[in-house]
N, C-alpha and C positions, 0 to 999 in steps of 0.2 A: 158746646162752646167751641167756636172756631178761633184758632190763632192765626193772626195776620201779621206780617212783618213789613216795615218800611224803612228806608234809610233815614238816618238822622238829618234834620233840616239844615244842619251846618256842615254837611258833607259835600264836598266838591269833587268831581271826577274828571280825569283826563285820560285819553287813550294814547298809548305809546307803543308802537311797533309790536303788536301782538299781546300786549298786556295793559294794565292800567295803574294809575296812581290815584289814590283818594286822599284828600286832605280834610281833616276835621278842623274847622275854623276855631271851634271852641277850645279844643285841647292843643291845637297846633301840631298835631301828630300826622305824619305821612304813613300810608299803607300802600304796599304794592299788591296787586291782585292779578291773577291770570286772565286771559281773554274771557273765559267762561265766567270768572268772578265778576269781571266788569260787566258782562251781560246781565248778571243777576242784580248787581247794584243799580244799573240803569232801569231794569224792570221794577225795582223797588222805589221808584219815584213816587209811586202810589201804593197803598197797602195791598199786599198779596199774600195768598195762602201758600203753604208748602206745595200743594198740588199744582197751583198755577205756576210756580217757579220751576218745578220739575218739567212741566210742559214747555217752558222757555228753553231749557237745555235740550230736551229731546227733539224739539223742532229744529234746532240749529246744528246739533251735533249727532253723530252716529253712535248713540249710547243707549243702553237699555233703561227702562223706567227704574229698575232696582238700583243701578249704578247712579243715575241721575239723582234719585231720592237720597241715597247715602251721601253723595258729594254735597247736595244742597243742605241737607240737615247739618253736616259738619261745618259748612260755610256759614249758616245762620247761627249756629252756637257760638262760633268764634266771633262773629260780627256783633252779637248781642253782648258777649263778654267784654269786647273791646270798646263798646259804647258807640259803635257807628250804625247799629241797627236798633230799631225800637220794636216792641212787641205790643200788639193790641189783641185783647180777648173780646170776642163778640159772641152773643148768644146765637 
């Protein structure tokens, strides 16, 4: 079973001086994210696996795969918990 993530369809993103702001239209809640968080949210326009998202970070930032994986897992967990990310299970 492969777990894939995508951003909620009611989430809107804006880049602001090295970070980002996300607005969930359904809940009318704002979230601030770092530059790397914004990169992940932009990549999540379509469903992606953890491995694909780690590759997004390692291709743009000078970070090890282990650090990128830990950071990405934490980001995904917080995003799912906040309701801004959705999870799909695929065989």
